[in-house]
C-alpha positions in Angstrom: 129.2 101.0 173.2 130.3 97.5 174.1 127.9 96.0 171.6 129.4 98.2 168.8 133.0 97.2 169.8 132.2 93.4 169.7 130.2 93.9 166.4 133.3 95.6 164.6 135.7 93.0 166.0 133.5 90.3 164.5 133.5 92.1 161.4 137.3 92.3 161.3 137.5 88.7 162.1 135.2 87.8 159.1 137.2 90.1 156.7 140.5 88.5 157.8 138.9 85.0 157.0 137.8 86.0 153.8 141.2 87.5 152.9 142.8 84.2 153.9 140.6 82.1 152.0 141.0 84.1 149.0 144.7 83.6 149.3 144.4 80.0 149.8 142.2 79.6 146.5 144.7 81.7 144.6 147.7 79.5 145.6 147.3 75.6 144.6 148.5 73.2 147.2 150.8 71.6 144.8 152.8 72.5 141.6 154.0 75.8 140.6 152.1 78.9 140.7 150.7 80.5 137.4 153.4 83.1 137.2 156.2 80.4 137.4 154.5 77.8 135.7 156.2 76.8 132.1 154.2 78.0 129.3 155.9 76.3 126.5 153.4 73.3 126.1 150.5 75.0 127.1 147.6 74.8 124.6 146.3 78.2 125.2 149.5 79.7 124.7 149.6 82.2 121.5 151.3 80.6 118.5 152.4 84.1 116.9 153.5 86.3 119.5 154.7 89.9 118.2 158.5 90.7 118.4 159.6 92.6 121.6 160.1 96.2 120.9 163.7 97.7 121.3 164.0 99.5 124.6 163.8 103.2 124.2 167.1 105.0 123.7 167.9 107.2 126.7 169.6 110.5 126.2 171.5 112.5 129.0 171.7 116.3 129.0 175.2 116.4 127.5 174.1 114.1 124.7 171.0 116.3 123.9 173.1 119.4 124.0 175.8 117.8 121.4 173.0 116.8 119.4 171.6 120.3 119.2 174.9 121.8 118.0 175.3 119.3 115.4 171.6 119.0 114.0 169.7 122.1 114.8 169.1 124.1 111.4 169.0 127.5 113.0 172.3 127.1 114.5 173.7 125.5 111.3 172.6 128.5 109.3 173.9 130.9 111.8 177.4 129.1 111.2 177.1 129.5 107.6 176.6 133.4 108.3 179.9 133.5 110.1 181.6 131.9 107.0 180.0 134.5 104.7 181.5 137.4 107.1 184.7 135.8 107.0 184.4 135.8 103.1 183.6 139.4 103.2 187.0 139.9 104.9 188.8 138.6 101.9 186.8 140.9 99.8 187.6 143.9 102.1 191.3 143.2 102.1 191.8 142.9 98.3 193.9 145.8 96.5 192.5 147.8 93.5 193.5 146.1 90.3 195.8 147.9 87.9 194.2 148.9 84.4 195.6 148.3 80.9 194.8 150.5 78.1 195.9 149.6 74.3 195.6 152.2 71.6 196.4 152.2 67.8 195.8 155.4 66.0 196.3 157.0 62.5 195.3 153.8 60.5 194.9 154.8 57.0 193.1 152.2 55.0 192.3 154.7 52.0 196.0 156.2 51.7 197.2 153.1 49.8 200.4 153.6 47.6 203.7 152.4 46.6 205.3 154.6 49.4 202.5 155.0 51.7 200.9 151.8 53.3 198.0 151.7 55.7 200.2 151.6 58.7 202.8 154.1 57.5 201.5 156.6 60.2 200.6 154.1 62.9 200.7 155.4 66.5 200.4 152.2 69.0 200.6 152.9 72.5 200.0 150.9 75.8 199.2 152.5 79.1 199.3 150.9 82.7 197.7 153.0 85.6 197.2 152.1 89.2 195.1 153.7 91.8 196.9 154.2 95.1 194.5 154.0 98.2 195.9 156.6 100.9 194.9 157.0 104.7 195.2 153.4 105.2 191.6 152.7 103.5 192.4 149.0 102.9 193.6 148.3 106.3 190.5 149.9 107.7 188.3 148.2 105.5 189.8 144.9 106.6 189.6 145.8 110.1 185.8 146.7 109.9 184.9 143.5 108.2 186.9 141.5 111.1 185.0 143.2 113.7 181.8 142.4 112.0 182.7 138.8 111.8 183.4 139.2 115.6 180.0 140.6 116.1 178.4 137.6 114.1 180.3 135.1 116.2 178.9 136.9 119.4 175.4 136.9 118.0 175.8 133.0 117.1 176.7 132.6 120.8 173.5 134.4 121.8 171.6 132.5 119.6 172.9 129.3 120.8 172.0 130.5 124.5 168.4 131.1 123.5 168.3 127.7 121.9 169.8 126.1 124.8 167.3 127.6 127.3 164.6 126.3 125.0 166.1 123.0 124.8 166.7 122.8 128.7 163.0 123.9 129.3 161.9 121.0 127.1 164.2 118.8 128.9 162.9 119.7 132.3 159.3 119.4 131.0 160.0 115.8 129.9 161.5 115.0 133.1 158.6 116.6 134.9 156.0 114.9 132.7 157.8 111.6 133.6 157.6 112.2 137.4 154.0 113.3 137.2 153.3 110.2 135.2 154.9 107.8 137.9 153.2 109.7 140.8 149.9 109.4 139.0 150.5 105.7 138.5 151.5 105.1 142.0 148.3 107.0 143.2 146.3 104.8 140.8 147.9 101.6 142.1 147.5 102.5 145.8 143.9 103.4 145.3 143.3 100.2 143.4 144.7 98.3 146.5 142.3 100.4 148.6 139.4 99.3 146.5 140.3 95.7 146.7 140.4 96.0 150.5 137.0 97.9 150.3 135.3 95.4 148.0 136.5 92.6 150.4 134.8 94.5 153.3 131.8 95.0 151.2 131.6 91.2 150.5 131.9 90.9 154.4 129.1 93.2 154.9 131.6 95.8 156.8 130.5 98.8 154.5 127.5 99.8 152.3 127.0 99.6 148.7 126.9 103.5 148.3 130.3 103.7 149.9 131.9 101.4 147.6 130.2 102.9 144.8 131.8 106.4 146.0 135.1 104.9 146.2 134.8 103.4 142.7 133.7 106.7 141.2 136.7 108.5 142.7 139.1 106.1 140.5 138.0 108.0 137.5 140.0 110.9 138.7 143.1 108.9 139.0 142.8 107.4 135.7 142.4 111.1 134.1 145.6 111.8 135.8 147.4 109.1 134.3 146.3 109.6 130.8 146.9 113.4 131.0 150.5 112.6 132.3 150.9 110.3 129.3 149.9 113.2 126.8 152.1 115.7 128.2 154.9 113.3 128.3 154.7 112.6 124.5 154.0 116.4 123.8 157.3 117.2 125.6 159.3 114.5 123.7 157.9 115.7 120.5 159.1 119.3 121.5 162.5 117.9 122.1 162.7 116.0 118.9 161.9 119.2 116.9 164.6 121.2 118.5 167.1 118.3 118.0 165.7 118.0 114.1 165.6 114.2 114.9 163.1 111.8 113.3 163.5 109.1 116.1 159.8 107.7 116.9 158.5 109.1 120.1 158.1 105.5 121.6 161.9 104.9 121.1 163.2 108.1 122.3 163.7 108.9 126.3 165.6 111.2 128.5 167.2 110.5 131.7 168.4 113.2 134.5 168.2 114.2 138.0 164.9 115.7 138.7 165.6 117.4 142.0 166.6 120.7 143.4 169.8 122.2 144.7 169.3 124.0 148.0 172.7 126.1 147.7 172.5 129.3 145.7 175.0 132.0 145.7 174.7 135.6 146.3 173.1 137.9 143.6 176.1 140.0 143.1 178.2 137.0 142.0 175.6 136.1 139.2 175.6 139.7 138.1 179.3 139.9 137.7 179.3 136.5 135.8 176.6 137.8 133.4 178.6 140.9 132.6 181.6 138.7 131.8 179.8 136.1 129.8 176.6 137.3 128.2 177.4 137.1 124.4 174.6 140.0 123.5 176.3 142.1 125.8 179.8 141.4 124.4 178.2 142.1 120.7 176.8 145.3 121.9 180.4 146.4 123.1 182.0 145.1 119.8 179.3 147.1 117.9 180.5 150.3 119.6 184.1 149.5 118.6 183.1 148.6 115.0 181.3 152.0 114.8 184.4 153.9 115.8 186.3 152.0 113.1 183.8 152.8 110.5 184.0 156.6 111.4 187.8 156.3 110.8 187.1 154.7 107.5 184.4 157.3 106.3 187.0 160.0 107.2 189.7 158.1 105.2 187.4 157.6 102.3 187.3 161.5 102.0 190.9 161.8 101.2 192.1 161.9 97.5 193.6 158.9 96.0 196.2 159.5 93.1 196.4 157.5 90.0 199.7 156.6 88.7 200.1 155.7 85.0 203.0 154.3 82.8 202.7 154.5 78.9 204.9 153.5 76.2 204.5 153.7 72.5 205.5 154.4 69.0 205.1 157.9 67.4 206.9 158.3 63.9 209.4 159.5 63.4 210.0 158.4 67.0 210.4 154.7 67.2 209.7 154.2 70.8 208.8 156.5 73.7 207.7 156.1 77.3 206.1 158.4 79.9 204.8 158.7 83.5 202.1 160.7 85.0 200.1 161.2 88.0 196.2 162.0 88.3 195.0 163.8 91.4 191.2 164.4 92.0 190.7 168.1 93.2 188.4 167.8 96.5 186.5 171.2 95.8 183.5 169.7 97.2 183.5 167.2 100.1 181.2 164.5 98.8 181.8 162.3 101.9 180.7 164.4 104.6 177.0 162.9 105.0 178.8 159.4 105.6 181.3 161.2 108.2 178.3 162.6 109.9 176.3 159.3 109.7 178.9 157.2 111.1 179.8 159.5 114.0 176.3 159.6 115.2 176.3 155.8 115.0 178.8 155.6 117.6 176.6 157.4 120.2 173.6 155.0 118.8 175.8 152.0 119.6 176.8 153.2 122.8 173.2 153.9 123.9 172.5 150.3 122.6 175.2 149.0 124.8 173.7 150.6 127.8 170.4 149.2 127.2 171.8 145.6 126.8 173.8 146.1 130.2 170.4 147.2 131.8 168.6 144.1 130.2 171.3 141.8 131.6 170.7 143.0 135.3 167.1 142.8 134.8 167.2 139.1 133.5 169.6 138.0 136.3 167.6 139.7 139.0 164.2 138.2 137.8 165.6 134.9 137.2 167.2 135.0 140.7 164.0 136.1 142.2 162.0 133.1 140.7 164.9 130.7 141.8 164.9 132.1 145.3 161.1 131.8 145.5 160.8 128.2 144.5 163.5 127.4 147.0 161.4 128.9 149.7 158.5 126.7 148.8 160.4 123.4 148.1 162.5 123.4 151.5 159.3 122.9 153.7 157.7 120.3 151.1 160.6 118.2 151.3 161.4 118.7 155.1 158.0 118.3 156.5 154.9 118.4 154.0 155.6 115.3 152.0 156.1 112.9 155.1 152.9 114.6 156.7 150.8 113.9 153.6 151.9 110.3 153.6 151.4 109.9 157.4 147.9 111.5 157.5 146.7 109.3 154.4 147.9 106.2 156.1 146.4 107.1 159.4 143.1 108.2 157.9 143.0 104.9 155.9 143.5 102.8 159.0 141.0 104.5 160.8 138.4 104.2 158.1 139.1 100.5 157.6 138.6 100.0 161.5 135.4 102.2 161.5 137.2 105.1 163.3 136.8 107.7 160.3 134.2 108.3 157.8 134.6 107.9 154.1 134.7 111.6 153.3 137.6 112.0 155.8 139.5 109.1 153.8 138.6 110.8 150.3 139.6 114.2 151.7 142.8 112.7 153.1 143.5 111.1 149.8 142.9 113.9 147.7 145.2 116.2 150.1 148.0 113.5 149.6 147.6 113.5 145.8 147.6 117.5 145.7 150.8 117.6 147.8 152.6 115.0 145.6 151.7 116.7 142.3 152.5 120.2 143.8 155.9 119.0 145.0 156.8 117.7 141.4 155.4 120.7 139.7 157.5 122.8 142.1 160.7 120.8 141.3 159.9 121.4 137.7 159.4 125.2 138.3 162.7 125.5 140.0 164.5 123.7 137.3 162.8 126.0 134.6 163.9 128.9 136.7 167.5 127.5 137.0 167.6 127.2 133.2 166.4 130.8 133.0 169.0 131.9 135.3 171.7 130.0 133.4 170.5 131.9 130.2 170.6 135.1 132.2 174.1 134.6 133.1 175.2 133.2 129.8 176.7 129.9 131.3 175.5 127.1 133.4 175.8 128.0 137.0 173.1 126.0 138.4 172.8 122.5 137.6 
């Protein structure tokens, strides 16, 4: 045992000497270091250097949300639909136009003589008629059109709610991809440092060639993690640009935001009540019931008779001028509107059932999103309080033991793999929490979890 101890001590001394010798060779005794030496007059400096690229434009969540409202074609089309509904209000409020009838009768082109001309017995007349709508038909049409516009506005808000969830999910995926890329690059950099030390130990004869080969082969996994993270980040940015309808190159587009979780969450009943007060689809369902009741009143009013008032004036020889007034009232022997009355009356019950279904969907969405957020918080708390620090401590301890002969190569590789898994699991859990928080915001109808 004493021989093994002194042999390991000698190997450690040799390794320390090799490291000091490499450092002495990297730093010249005089003159600036290669990193600080001026390169202006260097004969090997490149003559034509490419122009530096502009820094990526970093967008915050508020900027991205404003951009969505300004540029998303689906939202813009929905706003045009509201304008169309408002135009229908104008049409519904219009009054019937009066009708003018001109009559010229008893023209005798073949009865021509000295005492009888072709217009001797001409009977000219003019009639103006107007349909008077009873039972407040025009007011009910206007009210129904306005309630239709209100439903369209609520549906537009619901459309924006869904698009904001998609945007928030893409935003979180981008931040998550950036965090995964950062962790992967840090792991690769740390592992390269380990490889450098292991290479020096191999040169000093402290480890075998097979151990160094196994360490170098393990680096492939870390390189793969970095490349996968780069692809995922680019894909998430492309998704964001598609939602924003923006043609900015991916290389010049970036997002900034807090990638962390909030440990505080309110009671479930509070989120349920907020959802009942703010969900636009539930509001649209309630408005649809109100509109159905107005449509039924309009159907009943359309069944009433509307009189037509007429005024006519003319000439009837030997009467040089006359005028008259008449009223025309349709006889409602058959009710030709009874089917529409029944249809609109049944539609009230149908809309009430749809409102109940929408309310049940609200509770289901809130409960599911709340359960997901609570589950993610249950997993994240021990990670932040204990597991992250433990993974770092285990990795560093095993590395120190492996470098000093107290642990095997397999122990070190397992510890490094465990650390990598814990770090990536924590980042993915934070991303899952933020996505679940966005889902809870969507279920509630407003941002209650930042």
